[in-house]
Phi, psi and omega in degrees: 000145173279154169236132179242123180239126180240129178241167160289145177300344178294336181153162180296349188288339176258088185277123179260326184206149163205122183205142171253012182270118192302320180293322181283326175292320180298311175306318184289322189275332176313312176302340181272355183089004189274125176272128185224122181203160179242125178264155174304134185277131174262096186303332190277352182275118184300152186292342182238042178295152177278178186299318186303313182290317179297314182295325175297319180291320186251020183306305187296318174298325176299308186292321174298310182301312174304322178291329180284314190251345175070038180289147180259342181215135176234129178216173181239128183241122173234145184207114179220147179308141186212170175277003181296122186296342181274350185304311190306312183293319178297311179295317175305317177296320184291320177296317186295325185301326185255351188288338181266150179311131180207176174218170177230121185280333191248357184208156175272165179247103183246129183217136167249126179271109176288319182204170183064209182195171178188163183239128164260134179253121177255127177248105189219132169053044173081010182221154176242125179253117182263109176259097182287102188258133179232175181321130175101354187259136171241133177231131175241114185258121187292146175310146182090337182291128177283132182199176167207173185222137186234123181252007175085174182286332174229081185308138172206102176195163165228129182222148171268138175242135183241137187230134165274328181259151188283344183286349181075213184292115173224113187254143177250110183278136183274348183080003183276152174263021184302322185301328180288347183267002188235156180301137180274182184302313184305316179296316182286325177294321184297309180297321177298313177300325184289310178308311178302318184292340177277346189277000000 
């Protein structure tokens, strides 16, 4: 299940909304032009599945979205903890690439989480919306939307990425330090896990 937390851009001390209800999340994100939906979860797909397995499992959903949106490139990005001694450095570099506020001029940012989780932070109209995405969640962030993404200090996710442009991911960084003023992935994930465990 997704978790949506919205604050005033002035800081996390001003909470506007916190909900894990999919319908409420979709309704809150719709005015921002953000696409949010949940696809059926394929329980037989390993958390670290390769691209071929992922495409085979989610072919109908991918084809439907491509027909609606006209994407030119679809790929699978996976990052999971391993015994590779280079993993900590690789994970740190991957996280840092997306952690600063940026926009995309020429493409939407559309991701479907096959496994694991990550948080998209959308900075729009004086508010910051943290969308905690987990397995089964699809999020489409419109081009030009100011945002950042946090995968945490120990990334673990596999995601399908959709691009209209063949150049793939190109970020235009704003230079703002706003990302450092809001709770990061690790903080939100720990609180979310505690909440779910209490239910």
